[in-house]
C-alpha positions in Angstrom: 87.1 102.8 87.4 86.3 99.5 88.9 83.4 99.4 91.5 83.6 97.0 94.4 79.8 96.8 94.9 78.0 93.6 94.0 74.4 92.5 93.4 74.7 89.4 95.6 72.1 89.5 98.4 73.5 90.5 101.8 73.6 87.6 104.4 73.3 88.4 108.2 76.9 89.3 108.7 78.0 92.6 110.3 80.6 94.3 112.5 78.7 92.9 115.5 78.5 89.4 113.9 81.6 89.4 111.5 81.8 85.7 110.8 79.3 83.1 110.0 79.8 79.5 108.9 79.8 80.4 105.2 80.4 84.2 105.1 83.0 86.8 106.2 82.0 90.4 106.9 84.0 92.7 104.6 83.0 96.1 106.0 80.2 98.7 105.9 78.5 99.1 102.5 80.5 96.1 101.2 79.0 92.7 100.3 79.9 89.9 102.7 82.5 87.5 101.1 81.7 83.8 100.8 84.1 81.8 103.0 84.8 79.6 100.0 85.9 82.6 98.0 88.1 83.9 100.9 89.9 80.6 101.1 90.3 80.4 97.4 91.6 84.0 97.2 94.1 83.6 100.1 95.8 80.4 99.0 98.2 79.1 96.4 100.2 82.3 95.8 103.9 82.2 95.1 105.9 83.8 98.0 106.9 87.4 97.5 110.5 87.9 96.5 112.4 89.6 99.4 114.0 93.0 98.6 117.2 94.1 100.3 117.1 97.6 98.8 117.7 100.5 101.2 116.2 104.0 100.8 118.9 106.4 99.5 118.2 108.8 102.3 118.3 106.3 105.1 121.6 107.5 106.6 120.5 111.1 106.3 117.2 110.4 107.9 118.8 108.8 110.9 121.1 111.8 111.3 118.1 114.1 111.2 116.3 112.1 113.8 119.4 112.2 116.1 119.4 116.0 115.8 115.8 116.5 116.7 116.1 114.0 119.6 119.0 116.0 120.9 117.0 119.2 120.9 114.2 117.6 122.8 116.2 115.3 125.1 114.1 113.3 127.6 110.9 113.8 125.7 109.0 111.5 123.4 108.2 112.9 119.9 105.3 111.7 117.8 105.3 112.7 114.1 102.4 111.3 111.9 102.4 111.4 108.2 98.7 111.8 107.8 95.9 109.9 106.3 94.2 109.4 102.9 91.8 112.2 102.0 88.6 111.7 100.1 88.3 113.3 96.8 84.8 112.2 96.0 82.8 109.5 97.7 85.0 106.4 97.7 87.8 107.9 95.7 90.9 109.3 97.5 93.4 111.9 96.4 96.8 110.5 95.6 98.6 110.4 98.9 101.5 112.8 99.7 103.5 112.1 102.9 103.6 114.8 105.6 106.7 116.9 105.1 108.1 116.6 108.6 107.5 112.9 108.8 109.1 112.3 105.4 112.1 114.4 106.3 112.7 112.1 109.3 112.0 108.8 107.6 111.8 108.9 103.8 108.6 106.9 104.1 105.8 107.5 101.6 103.1 105.2 103.2 99.8 106.7 104.5 98.8 106.4 108.2 102.3 105.7 109.5 103.6 107.4 112.6 107.2 108.0 113.8 107.9 107.8 117.5 111.3 109.0 118.9 111.6 108.1 122.6 114.4 108.3 125.2 116.1 104.9 125.7 118.7 103.5 128.1 121.4 103.7 125.3 120.1 106.8 123.6 117.1 107.9 121.7 115.1 105.1 120.0 113.1 105.6 116.8 110.2 103.4 115.9 108.2 103.6 112.7 104.6 102.4 113.3 103.3 101.3 110.0 100.1 99.5 108.8 100.3 95.8 108.2 100.1 94.7 104.6 96.7 93.8 103.2 98.2 91.1 101.0 97.0 87.7 99.8 97.2 86.3 103.3 94.0 88.2 104.3 90.6 88.7 102.7 91.2 92.4 102.8 93.5 91.7 99.8 90.4 91.8 97.6 87.6 93.1 99.9 89.2 96.4 100.9 89.2 98.8 98.0 91.1 101.5 100.0 94.0 99.4 101.3 93.7 96.0 99.7 96.7 95.2 97.5 94.6 93.8 94.7 93.0 97.3 94.5 95.8 99.7 95.2 99.0 97.6 94.8 101.6 96.4 97.3 102.9 98.5 100.1 105.8 97.9 102.5 104.6 96.3 105.6 106.3 96.1 109.0 109.2 93.8 108.0 109.9 95.3 104.6 109.8 98.9 106.0 112.4 98.1 108.6 114.8 96.9 106.0 114.1 99.6 103.5 114.2 102.6 105.8 116.8 101.1 108.2 114.6 101.9 111.2 112.9 99.8 113.9 109.3 99.2 113.0 106.1 98.1 114.8 102.5 97.4 113.7 100.4 100.5 113.7 97.8 98.9 115.9 100.3 98.8 118.7 100.7 102.5 118.8 97.8 103.4 121.0 98.8 100.9 123.7 102.5 102.1 123.5 101.5 105.7 123.9 99.2 104.9 126.8 102.2 103.6 128.7 104.0 107.0 128.4 103.6 110.1 130.5 101.5 112.5 128.5 103.3 115.6 129.8 106.5 114.3 128.2 105.0 113.7 124.7 105.3 116.3 121.9 103.2 115.9 118.8 103.0 117.3 115.3 99.3 117.8 115.3 96.7 118.3 112.6 97.8 115.4 110.4 96.2 112.4 112.0 92.9 112.7 114.0 93.4 109.4 115.8 96.9 110.5 117.0 95.6 113.9 118.1 92.8 112.3 120.1 95.1 109.8 121.8 97.7 112.4 123.0 96.8 115.4 125.2 97.9 118.7 123.6 101.1 120.0 125.0 102.4 123.6 125.0 105.6 122.3 123.6 103.9 120.9 120.5 104.5 124.1 118.6 108.2 124.1 119.6 108.6 120.7 117.9 107.0 122.0 114.7 109.2 125.1 114.8 112.4 123.1 115.4 111.7 120.7 112.5 111.2 123.7 110.1 114.4 125.3 111.3 116.4 122.0 110.9 115.2 121.9 107.3 116.6 125.4 106.5 120.1 124.0 105.8 120.0 121.3 103.2 122.3 118.2 103.4 124.0 116.7 100.4 121.1 114.4 99.6 118.6 117.2 99.6 120.7 119.4 97.4 121.1 116.5 94.9 117.3 116.0 94.9 116.6 119.7 94.4 119.0 119.7 91.4 117.2 116.7 90.0 113.8 118.5 90.4 115.2 121.5 88.7 116.7 119.5 85.8 113.3 117.8 85.2 111.7 121.2 85.4 114.0 122.5 82.7 112.8 119.6 80.4 109.2 120.6 81.2 109.8 124.2 80.1 111.4 122.9 76.9 108.3 120.7 76.3 106.1 123.8 76.7 108.0 125.8 74.2 107.9 123.0 71.7 104.1 122.7 72.2 103.4 126.4 72.3 102.2 126.7 68.7 99.6 124.1 69.4 98.4 126.1 72.4 97.5 129.1 70.2 93.7 129.0 69.9 93.4 126.2 72.4 94.6 127.9 75.5 96.5 127.7 78.8 95.2 124.2 79.5 97.6 122.9 76.9 100.5 124.6 78.6 99.5 123.2 82.0 98.9 119.7 80.6 102.2 119.6 78.7 104.3 120.6 81.8 102.4 118.4 84.1 103.0 115.4 81.8 106.7 115.9 82.3 106.2 116.2 86.0 104.6 112.7 86.1 107.0 111.2 83.6 110.1 112.3 85.5 109.0 112.8 89.1 106.2 112.3 91.6 104.0 115.2 90.4 104.1 118.9 90.2 105.3 120.6 93.4 102.4 123.0 93.3 99.6 124.0 90.9 101.1 125.2 87.7 100.7 128.8 86.8 100.3 129.1 83.0 99.2 132.7 82.6 99.0 134.3 79.1 98.4 137.9 78.3 96.8 140.1 81.1 96.3 137.0 83.3 100.1 137.2 83.9 99.3 140.1 86.2 97.3 137.8 88.5 100.0 136.5 90.9 98.7 133.0 91.5 96.6 132.4 88.3 96.1 128.6 88.4 92.7 128.3 86.6 94.7 128.2 83.4 91.5 128.4 81.3 92.4 131.4 79.2 93.4 131.8 75.6 97.0 131.9 74.3 97.5 134.5 71.6 100.4 135.6 69.4 101.7 139.0 70.5 101.2 138.2 74.2 103.5 137.0 76.9 103.2 133.7 78.6 104.2 133.6 82.3 104.9 130.0 83.3 105.6 129.4 87.0 106.0 125.6 87.5 108.1 123.0 89.3 108.5 119.3 89.2 108.4 117.4 92.5 110.9 114.6 92.3 110.2 111.1 93.6 111.7 112.1 97.0 109.3 115.0 97.2 111.8 117.9 96.8 110.4 120.5 94.4 111.7 123.1 92.0 110.1 126.5 91.6 111.0 128.3 88.4 109.4 131.1 86.4 110.1 132.2 82.9 108.1 134.8 80.9 108.3 134.2 77.1 106.7 135.8 74.0 104.1 133.5 72.5 105.3 134.5 69.0 108.9 133.9 69.8 109.9 137.6 69.8 109.3 140.3 72.4 107.7 143.6 71.3 109.6 146.7 72.2 107.3 147.4 75.2 107.5 143.8 76.4 111.3 143.8 76.1 111.6 147.0 78.0 109.7 145.6 81.0 111.3 142.2 80.7 114.8 143.7 80.8 114.0 145.8 83.9 112.8 142.7 85.7 115.9 140.8 84.6 118.1 143.6 85.9 116.3 143.4 89.3 116.7 139.7 89.4 120.4 139.8 88.6 120.8 142.3 91.5 118.9 140.0 93.8 121.0 136.9 92.8 124.2 138.9 93.3 123.1 139.7 96.9 122.8 136.0 97.8 125.8 135.0 99.8 126.6 133.6 103.3 126.3 136.2 106.0 123.9 138.4 104.0 120.4 138.9 105.4 117.5 136.9 103.9 116.0 140.2 102.8 119.1 141.4 100.9 118.0 140.0 97.5 114.6 141.6 97.9 116.1 145.0 98.8 118.5 144.9 95.9 115.7 143.9 93.4 113.3 146.5 94.7 115.9 149.2 94.4 116.3 148.3 90.7 112.6 148.1 90.0 111.8 151.4 91.8 114.5 153.2 89.8 113.2 151.7 86.6 109.6 152.6 87.3 110.7 156.1 88.0 112.6 156.4 84.7 109.5 155.0 82.9 107.4 157.8 84.4 105.2 155.3 86.3 106.5 156.2 89.8 106.1 160.0 90.2 108.4 160.4 93.2 112.1 159.6 93.7 112.8 155.9 94.2 114.2 156.5 97.7 111.0 158.2 98.8 108.8 155.6 97.1 110.7 152.7 98.8 110.4 154.2 102.3 108.9 151.9 104.8 106.0 154.3 105.5 105.2 154.6 101.8 106.0 151.5 99.7 104.5 153.1 96.5 106.3 150.7 94.2 104.3 147.8 95.5 101.3 148.7 93.4 103.3 147.1 90.6 105.3 144.4 92.4 103.4 143.2 95.5 105.1 140.0 96.5 108.4 139.3 98.1 111.5 138.4 96.1 112.4 135.2 97.9 111.2 132.2 99.9 112.9 129.1 101.1 112.6 126.0 98.9 112.8 122.2 99.7 110.2 119.6 100.5 107.6 122.3 100.4 107.5 125.0 97.7 107.3 127.6 100.5 109.6 125.6 102.7 110.3 125.9 106.4 107.2 128.1 106.9 106.9 127.2 110.6 110.3 128.5 111.5 110.6 131.5 113.8 110.4 134.7 111.7 113.8 136.0 112.9 115.4 132.6 111.9 113.5 132.2 108.6 114.4 135.7 107.6 117.7 135.9 109.4 121.2 135.5 108.0 121.8 133.3 104.9 123.8 130.2 105.6 125.5 127.7 103.3 123.0 125.0 102.5 120.0 127.4 102.3 118.1 127.1 99.0 115.9 130.1 98.1 114.1 131.5 95.1 114.9 134.9 93.6 111.8 136.0 91.7 111.1 139.7 91.2 108.2 140.7 89.0 106.3 143.6 87.5 102.6 143.5 87.0 100.7 146.2 85.2 96.9 145.7 85.4 95.0 146.2 82.2 92.9 149.0 83.8 95.7 150.8 85.7 95.5 154.4 84.7 98.9 155.2 86.4 100.6 153.1 83.7 101.2 154.1 80.1 98.8 152.3 77.8 101.5 150.4 76.0 102.4 148.6 79.2 99.0 147.8 80.5 98.3 144.0 80.7 101.9 143.1 80.8 103.1 140.8 83.6 106.7 139.6 83.9 108.3 137.4 86.5 111.7 135.7 86.3 112.5 133.1 89.0 115.4 130.9 89.8 116.4 128.5 92.5 119.6 129.5 94.3 121.8 127.5 96.6 123.9 129.4 99.2 127.4 128.0 99.1 130.5 128.6 101.3 131.8 131.2 98.9 128.6 132.7 97.4 125.7 131.2 95.5 124.9 128.7 92.7 121.9 129.1 90.5 120.5 125.6 90.2 118.2 126.6 87.3 120.7 128.5 85.2 120.2 126.0 82.4 117.1 128.0 81.4 118.0 131.2 79.5 117.1 134.5 81.1 118.4 137.3 78.8 115.7 138.4 76.3 117.9 137.6 73.2 118.7 134.2 74.7 115.1 133.4 75.4 114.2 134.2 71.7 117.1 132.1 70.4 116.2 129.3 72.8 112.6 129.2 71.6 113.7 129.4 67.9 116.1 126.5 68.4 113.4 124.3 70.1 110.9 125.0 67.3 113.5 124.2 64.6 113.7 120.7 66.1 109.9 120.2 65.8 107.2 122.0 67.7 105.4 118.9 68.8 108.4 116.7 69.7 108.1 116.2 73.5 111.2 113.9 73.7 109.9 111.9 76.6 
């Protein structure tokens, strides 16, 4: 990685004395730039070609802004995207826009801030965005964090207005514009931008804004559904890649599984939507195993919980549990088919007007009955499932569903009675029951110890029922075995990128 430091002796140029006759101050811990170099670097460039492209969600973003403005009529709303975060010393993590900000703008740029304010002819939205550090300024080559020679071009004030179809203003104007407003009429999404938080007095209604934005995102519009399907389709390819590479993972480990899937995520989309869970053997009983540093062995199951985040930041969240050898053992198949029956009951419960908890209740009823028939639960299912007992949870601790969208656990700031209320067309949720038998659990027959199975799909609530967005991936045990065999027959190392 290139290093901006230089052995050139430092002249007497600083923040207090930023310009001398022959030098230009470039920032703390940075060598001053010779004026001759600045003039040379900022001249004789061909003009940038204008782009008239419009973001595909621009119309949807405008409609979303109108909705939130209507909810908070008469108030000014400030929604920042957040800032770059340091990974190590002078290296930042790859930036990911704040969810609420992106939902309302489609903008991926760091440091930007959306302001929605009342106006004489209706609410007025302004996107405050950093100016470009292009070849018109010395920052083009002296600023390794923002300079375009270092990190590439970004849309500035003019380009952003065209692309996002929104009024824009330079970010440095924000503080002055906020100061002109009554602080008691400003609501802010806090915790993303320290400068914004410091500039605006906390308001009791700030939480209401965050809650409302989460609740607006519960019902997906057509653009969001399209993006979620794209993310799922890419995820299906990633699972196929993993199966093709599975023989190579034997003896090398779960890192191979993670790496292969994550390659697909970067090839097709923005990234993974969350840390990939590639859990083989007994590690599949650890619900969020993301270290992925264990061995992969024949005779074991691989639990792969992974999702591609598409370029517009919507993520899939899919789990399949598959035999490393390509064939389930009798004990593995028994547990797998019990989890599958629970999942099918959960998916069948997804429909408009049903409660959010209906898929969970249906799935848990099937699991409890199965655990009882296996002799693992010693009491009748109805008794084990009672709210004051919940004995089945020793083997299936997590919930069956969560909302899905821009966040893998989407809309988490919604009020609980809304988030877990009645299902509505446009909701997208997971259905993901699982059974996890710890390797040292003496309540479980020895043949099942160390087996972990989860099957997860992404389900859209429709006007007439539900649609499984991820049904392209097989779920029945026989179909999983046939799917794996078919992929291996085409070449175990062919990733088909």
